[in-house]
N, CA, C and O atoms as a GROMACS GRO file, in nm:
protein
  592
    1MET      N    1  -1.485  -6.936   4.356
    1MET     CA    2  -1.475  -6.813   4.298
    1MET      C    3  -1.358  -6.727   4.350
    1MET      O    4  -1.329  -6.733   4.470
    2SER      N    5  -1.295  -6.656   4.273
    2SER     CA    6  -1.180  -6.594   4.303
    2SER      C    7  -1.193  -6.442   4.399
    2SER      O    8  -1.298  -6.381   4.417
    3GLU      N    9  -1.084  -6.411   4.441
    3GLU     CA   10  -1.123  -6.297   4.540
    3GLU      C   11  -1.147  -6.162   4.452
    3GLU      O   12  -1.186  -6.056   4.501
    4ALA      N   13  -1.118  -6.184   4.311
    4ALA     CA   14  -1.162  -6.054   4.242
    4ALA      C   15  -1.315  -6.070   4.227
    4ALA      O   16  -1.377  -5.969   4.194
    5ASP      N   17  -1.370  -6.160   4.244
    5ASP     CA   18  -1.521  -6.176   4.234
    5ASP      C   19  -1.616  -6.151   4.344
    5ASP      O   20  -1.736  -6.178   4.337
    6VAL      N   21  -1.552  -6.094   4.456
    6VAL     CA   22  -1.611  -6.052   4.570
    6VAL      C   23  -1.568  -5.908   4.594
    6VAL      O   24  -1.453  -5.868   4.606
    7ILE      N   25  -1.687  -5.833   4.600
    7ILE     CA   26  -1.666  -5.695   4.625
    7ILE      C   27  -1.735  -5.668   4.775
    7ILE      O   28  -1.855  -5.683   4.799
    8GLU      N   29  -1.649  -5.631   4.857
    8GLU     CA   30  -1.710  -5.587   5.009
    8GLU      C   31  -1.776  -5.462   5.022
    8GLU      O   32  -1.720  -5.365   4.970
    9LEU      N   33  -1.877  -5.446   5.075
    9LEU     CA   34  -1.948  -5.302   5.088
    9LEU      C   35  -1.923  -5.262   5.242
    9LEU      O   36  -1.940  -5.340   5.336
   10GLU      N   37  -1.886  -5.144   5.252
   10GLU     CA   38  -1.854  -5.088   5.373
   10GLU      C   39  -1.932  -4.988   5.428
   10GLU      O   40  -1.954  -4.900   5.344
   11TYR      N   41  -1.990  -4.962   5.550
   11TYR     CA   42  -2.086  -4.877   5.594
   11TYR      C   43  -1.998  -4.781   5.704
   11TYR      O   44  -1.887  -4.812   5.748
   12ASP      N   45  -2.063  -4.672   5.732
   12ASP     CA   46  -2.002  -4.572   5.829
   12ASP      C   47  -2.018  -4.655   5.977
   12ASP      O   48  -2.067  -4.767   5.992
   13ARG      N   49  -1.966  -4.573   6.072
   13ARG     CA   50  -1.946  -4.616   6.219
   13ARG      C   51  -2.090  -4.673   6.260
   13ARG      O   52  -2.093  -4.780   6.320
   14VAL      N   53  -2.187  -4.617   6.235
   14VAL     CA   54  -2.320  -4.650   6.292
   14VAL      C   55  -2.380  -4.760   6.217
   14VAL      O   56  -2.465  -4.831   6.270
   15GLY      N   57  -2.339  -4.779   6.093
   15GLY     CA   58  -2.378  -4.890   6.004
   15GLY      C   59  -2.496  -4.853   5.927
   15GLY      O   60  -2.574  -4.940   5.890
   16THR      N   61  -2.520  -4.714   5.897
   16THR     CA   62  -2.659  -4.707   5.836
   16THR      C   63  -2.621  -4.650   5.687
   16THR      O   64  -2.696  -4.668   5.591
   17ARG      N   65  -2.502  -4.580   5.677
   17ARG     CA   66  -2.490  -4.536   5.520
   17ARG      C   67  -2.379  -4.610   5.478
   17ARG      O   68  -2.280  -4.635   5.547
   18LEU      N   69  -2.403  -4.650   5.344
   18LEU     CA   70  -2.310  -4.707   5.251
   18LEU      C   71  -2.175  -4.621   5.211
   18LEU      O   72  -2.182  -4.532   5.126
   19ARG      N   73  -2.070  -4.651   5.269
   19ARG     CA   74  -1.950  -4.569   5.223
   19ARG      C   75  -1.889  -4.615   5.125
   19ARG      O   76  -1.837  -4.526   5.058
   20ARG      N   77  -1.870  -4.741   5.078
   20ARG     CA   78  -1.775  -4.789   4.990
   20ARG      C   79  -1.846  -4.901   4.925
   20ARG      O   80  -1.923  -4.964   4.998
   21MET      N   81  -1.834  -4.941   4.789
   21MET     CA   82  -1.847  -5.062   4.735
   21MET      C   83  -1.716  -5.085   4.667
   21MET      O   84  -1.684  -5.030   4.561
   22GLY      N   85  -1.639  -5.174   4.737
   22GLY     CA   86  -1.507  -5.227   4.689
   22GLY      C   87  -1.414  -5.111   4.690
   22GLY      O   88  -1.380  -5.061   4.798
   23ASP      N   89  -1.364  -5.061   4.563
   23ASP     CA   90  -1.277  -4.963   4.538
   23ASP      C   91  -1.358  -4.842   4.533
   23ASP      O   92  -1.299  -4.735   4.553
   24VAL      N   93  -1.486  -4.842   4.510
   24VAL     CA   94  -1.562  -4.723   4.485
   24VAL      C   95  -1.626  -4.650   4.607
   24VAL      O   96  -1.710  -4.706   4.677
   25ALA      N   97  -1.584  -4.523   4.630
   25ALA     CA   98  -1.618  -4.457   4.746
   25ALA      C   99  -1.726  -4.389   4.728
   25ALA      O  100  -1.745  -4.338   4.618
   26ILE      N  101  -1.828  -4.373   4.842
   26ILE     CA  102  -1.953  -4.293   4.828
   26ILE      C  103  -1.951  -4.195   4.925
   26ILE      O  104  -1.957  -4.221   5.045
   27ASP      N  105  -1.943  -4.071   4.874
   27ASP     CA  106  -1.955  -3.934   4.972
   27ASP      C  107  -2.087  -3.890   4.988
   27ASP      O  108  -2.182  -3.916   4.913
   28TYR      N  109  -2.087  -3.819   5.094
   28TYR     CA  110  -2.238  -3.768   5.130
   28TYR      C  111  -2.211  -3.604   5.134
   28TYR      O  112  -2.102  -3.548   5.133
   29ASP      N  113  -2.339  -3.546   5.139
   29ASP     CA  114  -2.343  -3.414   5.154
   29ASP      C  115  -2.304  -3.374   5.304
   29ASP      O  116  -2.283  -3.460   5.390
   30LYS      N  117  -2.297  -3.234   5.328
   30LYS     CA  118  -2.251  -3.190   5.475
   30LYS      C  119  -2.345  -3.241   5.586
   30LYS      O  120  -2.300  -3.271   5.696
   31LEU      N  121  -2.471  -3.250   5.556
   31LEU     CA  122  -2.555  -3.279   5.664
   31LEU      C  123  -2.553  -3.466   5.672
   31LEU      O  124  -2.620  -3.530   5.753
   32GLY      N  125  -2.480  -3.515   5.590
   32GLY     CA  126  -2.482  -3.661   5.576
   32GLY      C  127  -2.613  -3.730   5.536
   32GLY      O  128  -2.621  -3.852   5.555
   33THR      N  129  -2.710  -3.667   5.484
   33THR     CA  130  -2.831  -3.724   5.438
   33THR      C  131  -2.844  -3.785   5.312
   33THR      O  132  -2.923  -3.879   5.300
   34ARG      N  133  -2.773  -3.741   5.207
   34ARG     CA  134  -2.786  -3.772   5.085
   34ARG      C  135  -2.651  -3.800   5.021
   34ARG      O  136  -2.555  -3.731   5.054
   35ALA      N  137  -2.638  -3.897   4.931
   35ALA     CA  138  -2.496  -3.940   4.866
   35ALA      C  139  -2.479  -3.812   4.768
   35ALA      O  140  -2.572  -3.765   4.703
   36SER      N  141  -2.352  -3.765   4.767
   36SER     CA  142  -2.318  -3.674   4.677
   36SER      C  143  -2.212  -3.706   4.559
   36SER      O  144  -2.186  -3.630   4.466
   37ARG      N  145  -2.159  -3.825   4.582
   37ARG     CA  146  -2.058  -3.876   4.480
   37ARG      C  147  -2.065  -4.026   4.491
   37ARG      O  148  -2.087  -4.081   4.599
   38LEU      N  149  -2.046  -4.093   4.377
   38LEU     CA  150  -2.023  -4.231   4.365
   38LEU      C  151  -1.904  -4.254   4.279
   38LEU      O  152  -1.905  -4.242   4.157
   39GLY      N  153  -1.790  -4.291   4.356
   39GLY     CA  154  -1.672  -4.283   4.290
   39GLY      C  155  -1.629  -4.138   4.232
   39GLY      O  156  -1.622  -4.040   4.307
   40ASN      N  157  -1.601  -4.132   4.100
   40ASN     CA  158  -1.578  -4.000   4.044
   40ASN      C  159  -1.699  -3.946   3.961
   40ASN      O  160  -1.685  -3.867   3.868
   41ARG      N  161  -1.820  -3.996   4.002
   41ARG     CA  162  -1.947  -3.940   3.954
   41ARG      C  163  -2.013  -3.857   4.055
   41ARG      O  164  -2.034  -3.898   4.169
   42ASN      N  165  -2.048  -3.730   4.012
   42ASN     CA  166  -2.120  -3.637   4.109
   42ASN      C  167  -2.274  -3.680   4.098
   42ASN      O  168  -2.320  -3.719   3.990
   43LEU      N  169  -2.347  -3.673   4.207
   43LEU     CA  170  -2.479  -3.687   4.229
   43LEU      C  171  -2.555  -3.561   4.228
   43LEU      O  172  -2.517  -3.480   4.312
   44GLU      N  173  -2.654  -3.525   4.153
   44GLU     CA  174  -2.727  -3.406   4.134
   44GLU      C  175  -2.851  -3.440   4.165
   44GLU      O  176  -2.903  -3.540   4.117
   45TYR      N  177  -2.925  -3.347   4.264
   45TYR     CA  178  -3.069  -3.357   4.299
   45TYR      C  179  -3.165  -3.267   4.240
   45TYR      O  180  -3.106  -3.171   4.190
   46ASP      N  181  -3.279  -3.262   4.228
   46ASP     CA  182  -3.382  -3.169   4.203
   46ASP      C  183  -3.348  -3.045   4.287
   46ASP      O  184  -3.250  -3.045   4.362
   47LYS      N  185  -3.434  -2.934   4.274
   47LYS     CA  186  -3.423  -2.795   4.351
   47LYS      C  187  -3.474  -2.837   4.506
   47LYS      O  188  -3.426  -2.786   4.607
   48LEU      N  189  -3.560  -2.920   4.505
   48LEU     CA  190  -3.605  -2.946   4.659
   48LEU      C  191  -3.496  -3.054   4.726
   48LEU      O  192  -3.487  -3.061   4.848
   49GLY      N  193  -3.428  -3.124   4.653
   49GLY     CA  194  -3.320  -3.203   4.699
   49GLY      C  195  -3.366  -3.331   4.730
   49GLY      O  196  -3.304  -3.403   4.809
   50THR      N  197  -3.484  -3.368   4.668
   50THR     CA  198  -3.544  -3.499   4.723
   50THR      C  199  -3.530  -3.609   4.611
   50THR      O  200  -3.532  -3.727   4.647
   51ARG      N  201  -3.515  -3.578   4.482
   51ARG     CA  202  -3.510  -3.666   4.368
   51ARG      C  203  -3.382  -3.666   4.309
   51ARG      O  204  -3.322  -3.560   4.288
   52LEU      N  205  -3.334  -3.781   4.281
   52LEU     CA  206  -3.169  -3.786   4.215
   52LEU      C  207  -3.206  -3.747   4.050
   52LEU      O  208  -3.285  -3.811   3.980
   53ARG      N  209  -3.128  -3.627   4.006
   53ARG     CA  210  -3.158  -3.583   3.878
   53ARG      C  211  -3.055  -3.649   3.778
   53ARG      O  212  -3.086  -3.699   3.670
   54LEU      N  213  -2.903  -3.639   3.840
   54LEU     CA  214  -2.808  -3.706   3.757
   54LEU      C  215  -2.719  -3.780   3.846
   54LEU      O  216  -2.675  -3.738   3.953
   55LEU      N  217  -2.699  -3.880   3.798
   55LEU     CA  218  -2.585  -3.991   3.834
   55LEU      C  219  -2.470  -3.990   3.756
   55LEU      O  220  -2.465  -4.072   3.664
   56GLY      N  221  -2.371  -3.910   3.776
   56GLY     CA  222  -2.254  -3.901   3.684
   56GLY      C  223  -2.316  -3.846   3.541
   56GLY      O  224  -2.383  -3.743   3.533
   57GLU      N  225  -2.286  -3.920   3.440
   57GLU     CA  226  -2.319  -3.891   3.301
   57GLU      C  227  -2.463  -3.938   3.270
   57GLU      O  228  -2.515  -3.920   3.160
   58PHE      N  229  -2.522  -3.997   3.373
   58PHE     CA  230  -2.663  -4.067   3.361
   58PHE      C  231  -2.769  -3.988   3.415
   58PHE      O  232  -2.773  -3.968   3.536
   59GLU      N  233  -2.877  -3.929   3.318
   59GLU     CA  234  -2.952  -3.838   3.362
   59GLU      C  235  -3.096  -3.930   3.402
   59GLU      O  236  -3.141  -4.014   3.325
   60LEU      N  237  -3.148  -3.902   3.519
   60LEU     CA  238  -3.269  -4.001   3.565
   60LEU      C  239  -3.396  -3.932   3.498
   60LEU      O  240  -3.403  -3.810   3.482
   61GLU      N  241  -3.499  -4.024   3.460
   61GLU     CA  242  -3.616  -3.947   3.429
   61GLU      C  243  -3.740  -4.021   3.502
   61GLU      O  244  -3.741  -4.142   3.524
   62TYR      N  245  -3.824  -3.948   3.530
   62TYR     CA  246  -3.926  -3.979   3.625
   62TYR      C  247  -4.070  -3.999   3.571
   62TYR      O  248  -4.100  -3.943   3.466
   63ASP      N  249  -4.157  -4.072   3.633
   63ASP     CA  250  -4.313  -4.103   3.581
   63ASP      C  251  -4.353  -3.963   3.585
   63ASP      O  252  -4.280  -3.866   3.604
   64ARG      N  253  -4.506  -3.965   3.560
   64ARG     CA  254  -4.576  -3.824   3.552
   64ARG      C  255  -4.591  -3.782   3.703
   64ARG      O  256  -4.595  -3.662   3.731
   65MET      N  257  -4.599  -3.874   3.796
   65MET     CA  258  -4.616  -3.830   3.930
   65MET      C  259  -4.498  -3.778   4.003
   65MET      O  260  -4.505  -3.704   4.101
   66GLY      N  261  -4.376  -3.827   3.941
   66GLY     CA  262  -4.262  -3.776   3.977
   66GLY      C  263  -4.205  -3.869   4.082
   66GLY      O  264  -4.103  -3.829   4.137
   67THR      N  265  -4.252  -3.985   4.118
   67THR     CA  266  -4.196  -4.055   4.213
   67THR      C  267  -4.116  -4.165   4.198
   67THR      O  268  -4.041  -4.201   4.289
   68ARG      N  269  -4.126  -4.235   4.066
   68ARG     CA  270  -4.054  -4.337   4.042
   68ARG      C  271  -3.956  -4.332   3.906
   68ARG      O  272  -4.005  -4.297   3.799
   69ALA      N  273  -3.830  -4.366   3.914
   69ALA     CA  274  -3.759  -4.344   3.801
   69ALA      C  275  -3.785  -4.416   3.707
   69ALA      O  276  -3.791  -4.535   3.738
   70ILE      N  277  -3.809  -4.387   3.577
   70ILE     CA  278  -3.841  -4.456   3.485
   70ILE      C  279  -3.733  -4.501   3.359
   70ILE      O  280  -3.740  -4.587   3.271
   71ARG      N  281  -3.644  -4.414   3.392
   71ARG     CA  282  -3.507  -4.432   3.289
   71ARG      C  283  -3.381  -4.381   3.369
   71ARG      O  284  -3.385  -4.280   3.439
   72ILE      N  285  -3.279  -4.453   3.355
   72ILE     CA  286  -3.131  -4.416   3.406
   72ILE      C  287  -3.050  -4.412   3.287
   72ILE      O  288  -3.007  -4.516   3.237
   73GLY      N  289  -3.023  -4.278   3.232
   73GLY     CA  290  -2.948  -4.270   3.107
   73GLY      C  291  -3.034  -4.320   3.010
   73GLY      O  292  -3.152  -4.284   3.004
   74LEU      N  293  -2.981  -4.408   2.929
   74LEU     CA  294  -3.064  -4.477   2.811
   74LEU      C  295  -3.134  -4.595   2.857
   74LEU      O  296  -3.221  -4.650   2.790
   75ASP      N  297  -3.091  -4.640   2.989
   75ASP     CA  298  -3.162  -4.770   3.030
   75ASP      C  299  -3.319  -4.754   3.109
   75ASP      O  300  -3.341  -4.688   3.211
   76PRO      N  301  -3.407  -4.827   3.035
   76PRO     CA  302  -3.540  -4.800   3.116
   76PRO      C  303  -3.506  -4.869   3.242
   76PRO      O  304  -3.406  -4.938   3.265
   77VAL      N  305  -3.616  -4.837   3.331
   77VAL     CA  306  -3.636  -4.905   3.460
   77VAL      C  307  -3.775  -4.951   3.466
   77VAL      O  308  -3.871  -4.876   3.447
   78GLU      N  309  -3.788  -5.105   3.500
   78GLU     CA  310  -3.912  -5.159   3.480
   78GLU      C  311  -3.956  -5.210   3.623
   78GLU      O  312  -3.876  -5.258   3.703
   79TYR      N  313  -4.077  -5.196   3.645
   79TYR     CA  314  -4.121  -5.234   3.785
   79TYR      C  315  -4.216  -5.356   3.757
   79TYR      O  316  -4.251  -5.392   3.645
   80ASP      N  317  -4.259  -5.420   3.893
   80ASP     CA  318  -4.340  -5.532   3.881
   80ASP      C  319  -4.465  -5.491   3.865
   80ASP      O  320  -4.479  -5.370   3.846
   81ARG      N  321  -4.572  -5.565   3.869
   81ARG     CA  322  -4.730  -5.526   3.820
   81ARG      C  323  -4.771  -5.433   3.924
   81ARG      O  324  -4.852  -5.347   3.892
   82MET      N  325  -4.732  -5.435   4.031
   82MET     CA  326  -4.792  -5.352   4.158
   82MET      C  327  -4.720  -5.216   4.148
   82MET      O  328  -4.767  -5.118   4.206
   83GLY      N  329  -4.597  -5.206   4.066
   83GLY     CA  330  -4.524  -5.081   4.052
   83GLY      C  331  -4.441  -5.054   4.151
   83GLY      O  332  -4.380  -4.947   4.146
   84THR      N  333  -4.422  -5.141   4.257
   84THR     CA  334  -4.355  -5.115   4.383
   84THR      C  335  -4.191  -5.157   4.376
   84THR      O  336  -4.106  -5.097   4.442
   85ARG      N  337  -4.164  -5.258   4.294
   85ARG     CA  338  -4.044  -5.321   4.317
   85ARG      C  339  -3.969  -5.305   4.160
   85ARG      O  340  -4.033  -5.326   4.057
   86VAL      N  341  -3.835  -5.268   4.159
   86VAL     CA  342  -3.765  -5.274   4.030
   86VAL      C  343  -3.732  -5.405   3.997
   86VAL      O  344  -3.690  -5.485   4.080
   87VAL      N  345  -3.753  -5.434   3.865
   87VAL     CA  346  -3.748  -5.580   3.808
   87VAL      C  347  -3.632  -5.579   3.723
   87VAL      O  348  -3.548  -5.669   3.721
   88ARG      N  349  -3.629  -5.479   3.654
   88ARG     CA  350  -3.514  -5.467   3.555
   88ARG      C  351  -3.464  -5.334   3.536
   88ARG      O  352  -3.551  -5.246   3.537
   89ILE      N  353  -3.340  -5.296   3.519
   89ILE     CA  354  -3.267  -5.167   3.470
   89ILE      C  355  -3.196  -5.205   3.353
   89ILE      O  356  -3.100  -5.283   3.359
   90GLY      N  357  -3.239  -5.155   3.248
   90GLY     CA  358  -3.166  -5.178   3.127
   90GLY      C  359  -3.156  -5.326   3.105
   90GLY      O  360  -3.260  -5.393   3.104
   91SER      N  361  -3.048  -5.380   3.088
   91SER     CA  362  -3.020  -5.531   3.064
   91SER      C  363  -2.994  -5.601   3.183
   91SER      O  364  -2.968  -5.721   3.179
   92ASN      N  365  -3.000  -5.532   3.299
   92ASN     CA  366  -2.985  -5.605   3.433
   92ASN      C  367  -3.131  -5.647   3.499
   92ASN      O  368  -3.212  -5.567   3.547
   93ASP      N  369  -3.144  -5.765   3.492
   93ASP     CA  370  -3.268  -5.824   3.586
   93ASP      C  371  -3.229  -5.801   3.726
   93ASP      O  372  -3.116  -5.815   3.772
   94VAL      N  373  -3.355  -5.759   3.797
   94VAL     CA  374  -3.338  -5.757   3.946
   94VAL      C  375  -3.408  -5.870   4.006
   94VAL      O  376  -3.527  -5.874   3.978
   95GLU      N  377  -3.365  -5.962   4.081
   95GLU     CA  378  -3.412  -6.079   4.139
   95GLU      C  379  -3.426  -6.061   4.291
   95GLU      O  380  -3.338  -5.998   4.349
   96TYR      N  381  -3.538  -6.114   4.367
   96TYR     CA  382  -3.555  -6.081   4.506
   96TYR      C  383  -3.561  -6.225   4.584
   96TYR      O  384  -3.589  -6.330   4.524
   97ASP      N  385  -3.536  -6.220   4.712
   97ASP     CA  386  -3.545  -6.324   4.798
   97ASP      C  387  -3.685  -6.385   4.795
   97ASP      O  388  -3.776  -6.337   4.726
   98ARG      N  389  -3.698  -6.492   4.874
   98ARG     CA  390  -3.835  -6.585   4.868
   98ARG      C  391  -3.938  -6.490   4.914
   98ARG      O  392  -4.050  -6.504   4.864
   99LEU      N  393  -3.918  -6.380   5.015
   99LEU     CA  394  -4.027  -6.302   5.062
   99LEU      C  395  -4.047  -6.190   4.952
   99LEU      O  396  -4.152  -6.126   4.954
  100GLY      N  397  -3.975  -6.170   4.881
  100GLY     CA  398  -3.952  -6.056   4.776
  100GLY      C  399  -3.930  -5.930   4.835
  100GLY      O  400  -3.979  -5.835   4.772
  101THR      N  401  -3.873  -5.905   4.934
  101THR     CA  402  -3.840  -5.785   5.005
  101THR      C  403  -3.691  -5.746   4.969
  101THR      O  404  -3.672  -5.628   4.938
  102ARG      N  405  -3.593  -5.824   4.969
  102ARG     CA  406  -3.467  -5.788   4.945
  102ARG      C  407  -3.395  -5.837   4.805
  102ARG      O  408  -3.393  -5.957   4.779
  103PRO      N  409  -3.341  -5.748   4.723
  103PRO     CA  410  -3.271  -5.808   4.602
  103PRO      C  411  -3.157  -5.902   4.637
  103PRO      O  412  -3.074  -5.890   4.727
  104SER      N  413  -3.170  -5.990   4.556
  104SER     CA  414  -3.069  -6.112   4.587
  104SER      C  415  -2.989  -6.125   4.460
  104SER      O  416  -2.887  -6.194   4.460
  105ARG      N  417  -3.033  -6.058   4.346
  105ARG     CA  418  -2.925  -6.065   4.239
  105ARG      C  419  -2.968  -5.939   4.128
  105ARG      O  420  -3.084  -5.924   4.089
  106ILE      N  421  -2.868  -5.864   4.092
  106ILE     CA  422  -2.895  -5.773   3.993
  106ILE      C  423  -2.797  -5.784   3.889
  106ILE      O  424  -2.680  -5.754   3.910
  107GLY      N  425  -2.841  -5.826   3.770
  107GLY     CA  426  -2.777  -5.853   3.661
  107GLY      C  427  -2.694  -5.974   3.690
  107GLY      O  428  -2.758  -6.078   3.712
  108SER      N  429  -2.561  -5.981   3.693
  108SER     CA  430  -2.459  -6.094   3.712
  108SER      C  431  -2.419  -6.081   3.872
  108SER      O  432  -2.344  -6.165   3.922
  109VAL      N  433  -2.468  -5.980   3.942
  109VAL     CA  434  -2.418  -5.963   4.054
  109VAL      C  435  -2.506  -6.017   4.179
  109VAL      O  436  -2.617  -5.967   4.202
  110ALA      N  437  -2.457  -6.113   4.252
  110ALA     CA  438  -2.525  -6.176   4.362
  110ALA      C  439  -2.505  -6.083   4.496
  110ALA      O  440  -2.391  -6.052   4.531
  111ILE      N  441  -2.612  -6.042   4.564
  111ILE     CA  442  -2.592  -5.962   4.690
  111ILE      C  443  -2.608  -6.078   4.811
  111ILE      O  444  -2.688  -6.171   4.806
  112GLU      N  445  -2.517  -6.052   4.915
  112GLU     CA  446  -2.521  -6.142   5.037
  112GLU      C  447  -2.539  -6.037   5.142
  112GLU      O  448  -2.480  -5.929   5.133
  113TYR      N  449  -2.620  -6.065   5.240
  113TYR     CA  450  -2.650  -5.989   5.347
  113TYR      C  451  -2.593  -6.040   5.491
  113TYR      O  452  -2.546  -6.152   5.512
  114ASP      N  453  -2.606  -5.940   5.580
  114ASP     CA  454  -2.528  -5.988   5.717
  114ASP      C  455  -2.630  -6.099   5.783
  114ASP      O  456  -2.738  -6.130   5.732
  115LYS      N  457  -2.577  -6.153   5.901
  115LYS     CA  458  -2.654  -6.242   5.972
  115LYS      C  459  -2.806  -6.206   5.998
  115LYS      O  460  -2.890  -6.296   5.990
  116LEU      N  461  -2.842  -6.072   6.029
  116LEU     CA  462  -2.965  -6.028   6.031
  116LEU      C  463  -3.056  -6.009   5.934
  116LEU      O  464  -3.177  -5.996   5.949
  117GLY      N  465  -2.976  -6.009   5.807
  117GLY     CA  466  -3.035  -5.981   5.692
  117GLY      C  467  -3.068  -5.853   5.645
  117GLY      O  468  -3.128  -5.838   5.538
  118THR      N  469  -3.036  -5.761   5.716
  118THR     CA  470  -3.089  -5.619   5.711
  118THR      C  471  -2.978  -5.522   5.617
  118THR      O  472  -3.017  -5.426   5.550
  119ARG      N  473  -2.844  -5.562   5.626
  119ARG     CA  474  -2.761  -5.490   5.536
  119ARG      C  475  -2.693  -5.567   5.426
  119ARG      O  476  -2.642  -5.675   5.454
  120ALA      N  477  -2.690  -5.521   5.306
  120ALA     CA  478  -2.604  -5.597   5.206
  120ALA      C  479  -2.451  -5.588   5.239
  120ALA      O  480  -2.409  -5.475   5.263
  121ILE      N  481  -2.369  -5.683   5.242
  121ILE     CA  482  -2.242  -5.676   5.274
  121ILE      C  483  -2.139  -5.711   5.176
  121ILE      O  484  -2.027  -5.661   5.181
  122LEU      N  485  -2.175  -5.799   5.084
  122LEU     CA  486  -2.093  -5.862   4.974
  122LEU      C  487  -2.165  -5.857   4.845
  122LEU      O  488  -2.286  -5.876   4.839
  123LEU      N  489  -2.093  -5.833   4.743
  123LEU     CA  490  -2.142  -5.840   4.619
  123LEU      C  491  -2.039  -5.953   4.530
  123LEU      O  492  -1.918  -5.937   4.513
  124ARG      N  493  -2.113  -6.057   4.486
  124ARG     CA  494  -2.031  -6.156   4.395
  124ARG      C  495  -2.059  -6.142   4.269
  124ARG      O  496  -2.174  -6.152   4.226
  125THR      N  497  -1.954  -6.118   4.196
  125THR     CA  498  -1.969  -6.100   4.064
  125THR      C  499  -1.906  -6.213   3.970
  125THR      O  500  -1.799  -6.266   4.003
  126GLY      N  501  -1.968  -6.246   3.862
  126GLY     CA  502  -1.897  -6.361   3.776
  126GLY      C  503  -1.778  -6.299   3.708
  126GLY      O  504  -1.666  -6.349   3.724
  127ASP      N  505  -1.796  -6.192   3.633
  127ASP     CA  506  -1.720  -6.131   3.547
  127ASP      C  507  -1.671  -5.985   3.564
  127ASP      O  508  -1.649  -5.916   3.465
  128GLY      N  509  -1.654  -5.940   3.686
  128GLY     CA  510  -1.625  -5.832   3.742
  128GLY      C  511  -1.785  -5.719   3.729
  128GLY      O  512  -1.888  -5.759   3.676
  129LEU      N  513  -1.770  -5.601   3.779
  129LEU     CA  514  -1.862  -5.491   3.774
  129LEU      C  515  -1.856  -5.418   3.668
  129LEU      O  516  -1.770  -5.330   3.672
  130SER      N  517  -1.929  -5.426   3.559
  130SER     CA  518  -1.923  -5.342   3.467
  130SER      C  519  -2.004  -5.204   3.509
  130SER      O  520  -2.082  -5.209   3.604
  131ASP      N  521  -1.984  -5.081   3.439
  131ASP     CA  522  -1.993  -4.947   3.475
  131ASP      C  523  -2.160  -4.953   3.486
  131ASP      O  524  -2.208  -4.909   3.590
  132ASP      N  525  -2.242  -5.000   3.396
  132ASP     CA  526  -2.374  -4.985   3.404
  132ASP      C  527  -2.433  -5.071   3.507
  132ASP      O  528  -2.537  -5.038   3.564
  133CYS      N  529  -2.368  -5.184   3.533
  133CYS     CA  530  -2.430  -5.269   3.647
  133CYS      C  531  -2.380  -5.197   3.773
  133CYS      O  532  -2.462  -5.204   3.865
  134LEU      N  533  -2.277  -5.136   3.800
  134LEU     CA  534  -2.252  -5.058   3.930
  134LEU      C  535  -2.362  -4.974   3.932
  134LEU      O  536  -2.440  -4.997   4.025
  135VAL      N  537  -2.392  -4.881   3.855
  135VAL     CA  538  -2.496  -4.773   3.868
  135VAL      C  539  -2.636  -4.841   3.905
  135VAL      O  540  -2.708  -4.794   3.993
  136ALA      N  541  -2.665  -4.948   3.835
  136ALA     CA  542  -2.774  -5.040   3.870
  136ALA      C  543  -2.782  -5.079   4.000
  136ALA      O  544  -2.883  -5.058   4.066
  137VAL      N  545  -2.673  -5.142   4.049
  137VAL     CA  546  -2.649  -5.178   4.180
  137VAL      C  547  -2.663  -5.081   4.276
  137VAL      O  548  -2.727  -5.114   4.376
  138PHE      N  549  -2.612  -4.953   4.270
  138PHE     CA  550  -2.583  -4.844   4.368
  138PHE      C  551  -2.750  -4.804   4.362
  138PHE      O  552  -2.810  -4.797   4.468
  139PHE      N  553  -2.814  -4.782   4.246
  139PHE     CA  554  -2.965  -4.718   4.256
  139PHE      C  555  -3.051  -4.826   4.338
  139PHE      O  556  -3.134  -4.779   4.416
  140VAL      N  557  -3.041  -4.950   4.328
  140VAL     CA  558  -3.129  -5.030   4.399
  140VAL      C  559  -3.081  -5.027   4.535
  140VAL      O  560  -3.169  -5.007   4.620
  141LEU      N  561  -2.960  -5.042   4.578
  141LEU     CA  562  -2.929  -5.052   4.736
  141LEU      C  563  -2.964  -4.927   4.782
  141LEU      O  564  -3.030  -4.923   4.886
  142MET      N  565  -2.926  -4.803   4.715
  142MET     CA  566  -2.958  -4.674   4.784
  142MET      C  567  -3.095  -4.613   4.770
  142MET      O  568  -3.131  -4.525   4.848
  143PHE      N  569  -3.160  -4.650   4.688
  143PHE     CA  570  -3.289  -4.566   4.646
  143PHE      C  571  -3.417  -4.650   4.650
  143PHE      O  572  -3.523  -4.591   4.674
  144THR      N  573  -3.418  -4.797   4.626
  144THR     CA  574  -3.522  -4.859   4.632
  144THR      C  575  -3.541  -4.941   4.769
  144THR      O  576  -3.654  -4.974   4.804
  145ILE      N  577  -3.423  -4.974   4.850
  145ILE     CA  578  -3.434  -5.039   4.977
  145ILE      C  579  -3.479  -4.950   5.084
  145ILE      O  580  -3.550  -4.984   5.179
  146ASP      N  581  -3.421  -4.812   5.057
  146ASP     CA  582  -3.456  -4.735   5.174
  146ASP      C  583  -3.607  -4.679   5.162
  146ASP      O  584  -3.657  -4.624   5.261
  147ASP      N  585  -3.674  -4.692   5.052
  147ASP     CA  586  -3.803  -4.667   5.048
  147ASP      C  587  -3.901  -4.742   5.110
  147ASP      O  588  -4.007  -4.695   5.150
  148GLU      N  589  -3.861  -4.877   5.122
  148GLU     CA  590  -3.953  -4.958   5.182
  148GLU      C  591  -3.971  -4.958   5.327
  148GLU      O  592  -4.055  -5.031   5.379
   0.00000   0.00000   0.00000
């Protein structure tokens, strides 16, 4: 695999907030609790500030209860039978490790974790990171892992 196929994930000094996905910076609000930008895309939340409404040009749509995203832009978000894990975003399948707790692949992107297995540290891509795959990876890493 060439160097271009590996994207390093960087975290803040404490190691809890994802700050960068390769060349794409992730900025946070003044309190440092919510992501506010993904590269050149602004992230907008609802009035309470709890649900992501817009990820750049991609609008998020939620289920009737308002708890799970069911659409990101034009891409549907599909869940497993229990409705707890994302299994597909648009054309990007989401695969999990043997225990079913950590995403191991999103579309063509394989995810590698640190020695403790708690933080994603590398993305391995076969053909680069497309725009929709970047959004899918960001969504899964930031919003579905934190919920568990």
